[in-house]
C-alpha positions in Angstrom: 97.0 -46.7 27.5 100.7 -45.8 27.5 102.6 -44.7 24.4 104.7 -47.5 23.0 108.2 -47.1 21.8 109.0 -47.9 18.2 110.8 -51.2 17.6 114.2 -50.5 16.1 115.5 -52.1 12.8 118.2 -54.7 13.3 121.1 -55.5 11.1 121.5 -59.1 12.3 119.7 -61.8 14.3 122.4 -61.4 17.0 121.6 -57.6 17.3 117.9 -58.5 17.5 118.6 -61.1 20.3 120.8 -58.8 22.2 118.2 -56.0 22.1 115.4 -58.2 23.5 117.7 -59.7 26.2 118.2 -56.2 27.6 114.9 -54.5 27.0 111.4 -55.0 28.4 109.1 -55.9 25.5 106.1 -54.3 27.2 107.6 -50.9 26.4 107.4 -51.8 22.7 104.4 -54.2 22.3 100.8 -54.1 23.6 100.5 -57.7 24.6 96.8 -57.4 25.4 96.2 -57.2 21.6 98.5 -60.1 20.7 97.2 -63.1 18.8 98.7 -66.6 18.5 100.7 -67.0 15.3 101.6 -70.2 13.4 104.8 -70.4 11.3 104.6 -73.7 9.5 107.7 -73.1 7.4 109.9 -71.8 10.1 113.1 -73.9 10.5 115.2 -73.8 13.6 118.8 -72.6 13.4 121.2 -75.6 13.7 124.9 -75.5 14.8 127.3 -78.4 14.2 129.3 -79.6 17.1 132.0 -82.1 17.7 131.3 -84.6 20.5 133.7 -87.2 21.7 132.0 -90.4 23.0 133.5 -93.7 24.2 133.3 -96.1 21.2 131.1 -98.6 23.2 128.5 -95.8 23.9 128.4 -94.8 20.2 128.0 -98.5 19.3 125.1 -98.9 21.7 123.4 -95.8 20.4 123.7 -97.0 16.9 122.3 -100.4 18.0 119.3 -98.7 19.6 118.8 -96.5 16.5 118.9 -99.5 14.3 116.2 -101.2 16.4 114.0 -98.1 16.1 114.9 -97.7 12.4 116.1 -94.1 12.8 119.4 -92.4 12.1 121.6 -92.5 15.2 122.2 -88.7 15.2 118.4 -88.2 15.2 118.0 -90.6 18.1 120.8 -88.7 20.0 118.9 -85.4 19.5 115.7 -87.0 20.8 117.5 -88.3 23.9 119.2 -84.9 24.5 115.9 -83.0 24.0 114.1 -85.3 26.5 116.8 -84.9 29.1 116.9 -81.1 28.7 113.2 -80.8 29.1 113.3 -83.1 32.2 116.1 -81.0 33.8 114.3 -77.7 33.1 111.1 -79.0 34.6 112.8 -79.5 38.0 
């Protein structure tokens, strides 16, 4: 078994992300001993954006959302998530 490097301390989430984007985790973690973890209270990081849509499209989305009895922003997130998943599967 090879000697693992110690995982450094990070001052920010950005520093943490940059580190793992540029380093091989197998030098720091023995994945053969890993166990599945569940984080029931973990909330994703959200970022607000501004999106310009034609008025008719927004009206149609609101109509669909009203039929489904959900907020239109939530319906838009569902539509986007489905399309992203579909595109990544190709």
